[in-house]
Every structure is written in structure tokens, then in C-alpha cells.
BAVEXVEX-14223 format. One line per 3 residues: their letters; for each residue x, y, z of C-alpha. Coordinates in nm, 2 decimals. Each point is the difference from the previous one (the first is absolute). Last residue first. Layout:
% residues N
A	X/Y/Z | ...
This chain:
% residues 312
XXX	21.53/0.96/-12.52 | -0.36/-0.07/0.00 | -0.06/0.29/-0.24
XXX	0.26/-0.13/-0.24 | -0.18/-0.34/-0.01 | -0.31/0.17/-0.08
XXX	0.15/0.19/-0.31 | 0.16/-0.35/-0.11 | -0.35/-0.15/0.00
XXX	-0.14/0.31/-0.18 | 0.26/-0.04/-0.27 | -0.07/-0.38/-0.03
XXX	-0.37/0.07/-0.05 | 0.08/0.27/-0.27 | 0.22/-0.25/-0.18
XXX	-0.25/-0.27/0.02 | -0.27/0.23/-0.15 | 0.23/0.09/-0.29
XXX	0.09/-0.37/-0.06 | -0.37/-0.09/-0.01 | -0.08/0.27/-0.24
XXX	0.28/-0.12/-0.24 | -0.13/-0.36/0.03 | -0.36/0.11/-0.06
XXX	0.11/0.18/-0.32 | 0.20/-0.29/-0.12 | -0.27/-0.25/0.07
XXX	-0.25/0.21/-0.19 | 0.25/0.02/-0.30 | 0.02/-0.38/-0.01
XXX	-0.38/-0.04/-0.03 | -0.06/-0.35/-0.14 | 0.24/-0.18/0.25
XXX	-0.12/0.21/0.30 | -0.37/-0.04/-0.07 | 0.00/-0.38/-0.08
XXX	0.20/-0.10/0.31 | -0.20/0.23/0.23 | -0.33/-0.14/-0.13
XXX	0.13/-0.37/0.02 | 0.11/0.06/0.36 | -0.34/0.14/0.09
XXX	-0.18/-0.30/-0.15 | 0.24/-0.24/0.20 | -0.08/0.18/0.32
XXX	-0.36/0.01/-0.06 | 0.00/-0.38/-0.07 | 0.21/-0.07/0.31
XXX	-0.25/0.18/0.22 | -0.29/-0.16/-0.18 | 0.14/-0.36/0.04
XXX	0.02/0.01/0.38 | -0.33/0.15/0.05 | -0.17/-0.21/-0.28
XXX	0.13/-0.32/0.16 | -0.16/0.10/0.33 | -0.33/0.08/-0.15
XXX	-0.02/-0.31/-0.22 | 0.10/-0.23/0.30 | -0.29/0.16/0.21
XXX	-0.23/-0.05/-0.31 | 0.10/-0.36/-0.03 | -0.04/-0.07/0.37
XXX	-0.34/0.17/0.04 | -0.13/-0.17/-0.32 | 0.11/-0.34/0.12
XXX	-0.17/0.07/0.35 | -0.33/0.09/-0.19 | 0.00/-0.30/-0.23
XXX	-0.14/-0.24/0.26 | -0.27/0.26/0.05 | -0.16/-0.08/-0.33
XXX	0.00/0.17/-0.34 | -0.22/0.31/0.05 | -0.01/0.06/0.37
XXX	0.36/-0.12/0.05 | 0.13/0.22/-0.28 | -0.17/0.30/0.14
XXX	0.13/-0.07/0.35 | 0.36/-0.03/-0.16 | -0.05/0.33/-0.18
XXX	-0.11/0.17/0.33 | 0.29/-0.15/0.20 | 0.25/0.12/-0.27
XXX	-0.15/0.35/0.00 | 0.01/0.01/0.38 | 0.37/-0.08/-0.02
XXX	0.07/0.27/-0.27 | -0.17/0.26/0.21 | 0.18/-0.10/0.31
XXX	0.34/0.02/-0.17 | -0.08/0.32/-0.17 | -0.10/0.17/0.31
XXX	0.31/-0.10/0.19 | 0.27/0.05/-0.27 | -0.17/0.28/-0.21
XXX	-0.14/0.17/0.30 | 0.34/0.00/0.18 | 0.18/0.15/-0.30
XXX	-0.25/0.28/-0.03 | 0.01/0.06/0.37 | 0.39/0.04/-0.02
XXX	-0.02/0.23/-0.31 | -0.24/0.22/0.18 | -0.38/-0.01/-0.09
XXX	-0.20/0.27/-0.15 | 0.17/-0.07/-0.33 | -0.21/-0.31/-0.05
XXX	0.21/-0.27/-0.19 | -0.05/-0.28/0.25 | -0.38/0.02/-0.01
XXX	-0.01/-0.01/-0.39 | 0.28/-0.27/-0.02 | -0.16/-0.23/0.26
XXX	-0.34/0.03/-0.17 | 0.15/-0.08/-0.34 | 0.18/-0.31/0.14
XXX	-0.31/-0.13/0.18 | -0.21/0.03/-0.31 | 0.26/-0.13/-0.25
XXX	0.10/-0.31/0.19 | -0.12/-0.26/-0.26 | 0.09/0.22/-0.30
XXX	0.34/0.11/0.12 | 0.08/-0.37/0.10 | -0.09/-0.12/-0.35
XXX	0.22/0.28/-0.15 | 0.29/-0.10/0.24 | -0.02/-0.36/-0.10
XXX	0.01/0.08/-0.37 | 0.29/0.26/0.05 | 0.23/-0.24/0.19
XXX	0.11/-0.25/-0.27 | 0.05/0.25/-0.29 | 0.15/0.26/0.24
XXX	0.26/-0.25/0.14 | 0.10/-0.13/-0.34 | 0.03/0.35/-0.12
XXX	0.22/0.10/0.29 | 0.24/-0.29/-0.03 | 0.04/0.03/-0.38
XXX	0.04/0.38/0.02 | 0.27/-0.04/0.28 | 0.19/-0.25/-0.21
XXX	0.00/0.22/-0.30 | 0.11/0.30/0.21 | 0.28/-0.20/0.17
XXX	0.12/-0.11/-0.34 | 0.00/0.36/-0.13 | 0.21/0.13/0.30
XXX	-0.17/0.21/0.27 | 0.03/0.38/0.00 | -0.15/0.14/0.33
XXX	0.12/0.36/0.04 | -0.34/0.17/-0.01 | -0.17/-0.27/0.21
XXX	0.20/0.14/0.31 | -0.23/0.31/0.01 | -0.33/-0.20/0.00
XXX	-0.24/0.00/-0.29 | -0.37/-0.04/-0.04 | 0.00/0.30/-0.25
XXX	-0.26/0.19/0.22 | 0.20/-0.09/0.32 | 0.32/0.12/-0.16
XXX	-0.16/0.34/-0.09 | -0.15/0.04/0.35 | 0.33/-0.08/0.17
XXX	0.19/0.24/-0.23 | -0.24/0.29/0.08 | 0.01/-0.08/0.37
XXX	0.38/-0.02/-0.02 | 0.01/0.35/-0.16 | -0.24/0.14/0.25
XXX	0.22/-0.12/0.28 | 0.30/0.14/-0.16 | -0.16/0.34/-0.03
XXX	-0.13/0.00/0.37 | 0.33/-0.13/0.16 | 0.24/0.29/-0.04
XXX	-0.25/0.28/0.07 | -0.14/-0.20/0.30 | 0.35/0.00/0.18
XXX	-0.05/-0.03/0.37 | -0.32/-0.16/0.07 | -0.08/-0.18/-0.32
XXX	0.37/-0.10/-0.02 | -0.02/-0.19/0.32 | -0.31/-0.20/-0.09
XXX	0.14/-0.08/-0.34 | 0.32/-0.12/0.14 | -0.18/-0.25/0.22
XXX	-0.21/-0.13/-0.29 | 0.33/-0.03/-0.20 | 0.17/-0.19/0.28
XXX	-0.30/-0.23/0.05 | -0.01/-0.06/-0.38 | 0.36/-0.09/0.01
XXX	-0.03/-0.24/0.29 | -0.30/-0.17/-0.15 | 0.16/-0.04/-0.35
XXX	0.31/-0.16/0.17 | -0.22/-0.25/0.20 | -0.22/-0.09/-0.30
XXX	0.29/-0.08/-0.24 | 0.07/0.25/-0.28 | 0.37/0.04/0.05
XXX	0.13/0.35/-0.14 | 0.06/0.06/-0.37 | 0.05/0.37/0.05
XXX	-0.29/0.10/-0.26 | -0.23/-0.28/0.12 | 0.06/0.07/0.38
XXX	-0.08/0.37/-0.03 | -0.30/-0.03/-0.23 | -0.14/-0.28/0.21
XXX	0.05/0.19/0.32 | -0.17/0.31/-0.15 | -0.28/-0.23/-0.12
XXX	-0.05/-0.14/0.35 | 0.00/0.36/0.16 | -0.26/0.12/-0.26
XXX	-0.22/-0.31/0.03 | -0.01/0.05/0.38 | -0.02/0.38/0.02
XXX	-0.38/0.00/-0.05 | -0.05/-0.19/0.33 | 0.13/0.32/0.19
XXX	0.28/0.10/0.24 | 0.17/-0.34/-0.08 | 0.17/-0.27/0.23
XXX	0.13/-0.32/-0.15 | 0.00/-0.27/0.25 | 0.25/-0.20/0.21
XXX	0.17/0.27/0.22 | -0.32/0.21/0.02 | -0.16/-0.31/0.17
XXX	0.27/0.01/0.27 | -0.05/0.37/0.05 | -0.37/-0.04/0.04
XXX	0.05/-0.28/0.24 | 0.22/0.23/0.22 | -0.24/0.28/-0.01
XXX	-0.30/-0.23/0.09 | 0.21/-0.13/0.29 | 0.05/0.37/0.12
XXX	-0.36/0.09/-0.05 | -0.13/-0.31/0.19 | 0.25/0.07/0.28
XXX	-0.10/0.36/0.04 | -0.38/-0.10/-0.01 | 0.03/-0.25/0.27
XXX	-0.33/-0.20/-0.04 | 0.18/-0.30/-0.17 | 0.18/-0.02/0.33
XXX	0.38/0.05/0.04 | 0.22/-0.29/0.12 | 0.12/-0.08/-0.35
XXX	0.12/0.35/-0.08 | 0.36/-0.03/0.07 | -0.01/-0.33/-0.19
XXX	-0.09/0.19/-0.31 | 0.26/-0.07/-0.27 | -0.14/-0.06/-0.33
XXX	0.12/-0.32/-0.18 | 0.20/0.09/-0.33 | -0.20/0.01/-0.33
XXX	-0.15/-0.26/-0.21 | -0.07/0.08/-0.37 | -0.22/-0.18/-0.24
XXX	0.02/0.11/-0.36 | -0.32/-0.04/-0.19 | -0.09/-0.13/-0.34
XXX	-0.38/0.10/-0.09 | -0.25/-0.30/0.06 | -0.30/0.24/-0.06
XXX	0.10/0.34/-0.13 | -0.04/0.33/0.18 | 0.33/-0.04/0.19
XXX	0.20/-0.04/-0.32 | 0.37/-0.08/0.10 | -0.11/-0.03/0.37
XXX	0.21/0.08/0.29 | -0.08/-0.19/0.32 | 0.17/0.11/0.31
XXX	0.04/-0.18/0.32 | 0.08/0.16/0.34 | 0.09/-0.28/0.26
XXX	-0.13/0.05/0.36 | 0.19/-0.26/0.22 | -0.15/-0.06/0.34
XXX	-0.01/0.21/0.33 | -0.06/-0.16/0.33 | -0.26/-0.11/0.25
XXX	-0.23/-0.21/-0.22 | -0.32/0.19/0.06 | 0.16/0.34/0.04
XXX	0.21/-0.05/-0.32 | -0.33/-0.07/-0.18 | -0.15/0.32/0.10
XXX	0.31/0.19/-0.09 | 0.01/-0.16/-0.35 | -0.38/0.04/-0.06
XXX	0.04/0.37/0.10 | 0.29/0.06/-0.23 | -0.17/-0.17/-0.29
XXX	-0.31/0.20/0.04 | 0.17/0.35/0.01 | -0.06/0.10/-0.34
XXX	0.29/0.09/-0.23 | -0.03/0.36/-0.14 | -0.11/0.04/-0.36
């Protein structure tokens, strides 16, 4: 959606107060899993936006506001992934993962961001100029992404072949963590069952956009859990004496924070175990998925070369 003019108006208003322009730094946050609390994120800081030629303009100057908004929008586009529609996000990410896994490209956050941005840009260009070429490939990637999600796999998981000693050490470490963390998480789930369920039901409503659902889960869930802790602490104070109420509040707060950190690691560990068992028990499935990945990577590379030829 088009960038609103609020930031430009505030900048021009502030410049009028202090008498000169100041740095406007575009910042981008790219989340690995935007809908999940405490998702990994890549922080990107762009170059300062040049707008000294507009510093004397008023915040009521429509032309200046539009021009500064345009420049801010350009700066933000340089540090974010821009899509035609939200539904493209998992598809573009899967296409990047397929391409990078098959070619053995670096998987650090900065490299993944740049490749994902290039794929998103290519998809936009191809949709306007070569729909007949992009539609079949788009549908193929959609099908592959859906299958991988159902299997709880990622494209690069298909080529992971750790040594037996590494596997044994991994199993011991993960089992130890699961045995220690599970009882605490069960207790936390029982204690916070009511606010957790309310947050999940409200945050999963389809009438809200992905951004709104994530905000509801974060802010609404935080407020609900805090109120729940306060309510239990008051109940403890009324039934066992008010000197125990602060102790209950502190213990419940610590339990809540511990469950947040441990649950994230617990789910990651469980997902890793699922992937390991699936790929080691069903070698034929791994082979079919690898072949499909190679085919899709080849088609993506062919489109990339076609776009390069058009530029030249």
C-alpha cells in the first residue's frame, strides 16, 4: 500500500522548529516468521535520505510533502522486501530456499534477504511482461512449499547428512533438554491456559490481516497474561494472606517469562526431531523431494538468465 505522508509532515514540521534538516534513516525489519512471537529478525539500516532542498518548506506544502514521502518510500524499498500481495511471501521465501539449497549458496540472513528481494522484484516484472512463463513455475513452487510445510521440512534439510557421532550427541542433548523443560512447560500451560487460549482464538481470526493478528497476539496477549497474574496473586492474598501475594506475583511472572524462552526452543527441538526421523526413515521420499528441488532450481535459474538477457 502507498506510504502515508505522516512521516514527511513531521520531518518538515521539526525542520521548521530547529531551522535545518536532520538525518532520516530508513530502517527495515525482515522477520523469519512474522506471525510468531520472538521470531528471528534481520535489521537493515539504509543510507540517510537527502532532503536539505526541502528543509525550508512548510508541512502544509503539499508538493514538498509528496516529494519527501516519495524519497522516504524509496529509502524504505531499499531495505525491505516488497511484494504485490501478502500471499506471495511464503512462495518467494520458498523459491529462495530452493535456489540457495540446490546451488549451495550462503545462508546467512543478509545473503538470504538480498536473494529474496531479487526474486520478489523478478516476480513483479515477470507478472507484467511474461505471465505465461511465470504462472506454471509459480504454481509449482506453491505446491512444493505446501508439501514441505505439511512435512515440517525446509529445502536445505534434504541434504543434511550428519555423522553418527554427531547424531548421537545431538540426541542426548535434545532429550536432556526435553526431559527438563517439558514438566515446566506443562505447568505453565495449565496455569496460563485461559489467557493463552483467548489470545490464540482472537489472533487466529481470518477477518484480521497478518499484521493485525501479530499485533493482537503480542500486545493483547501480554496484557491478558499480566491481568491473569494479578488476578491469581489477589486470590492467593485473599486465601492465604496478603504477604504471599507479592511472592505469587513474582513466581508467576518468572514462570511466564521462562515458558516464553523455553517453549520457543522446545518447538524448534521437536521440529528438528520430526525432520530427522522422517528423512532417515523414508529415503525414497528424500530422493523425490531432492529431484523436485533440482528441477525447480533449474527453472528459477533459467528465468534469472532470461531476465539478464532482457536487461542487456
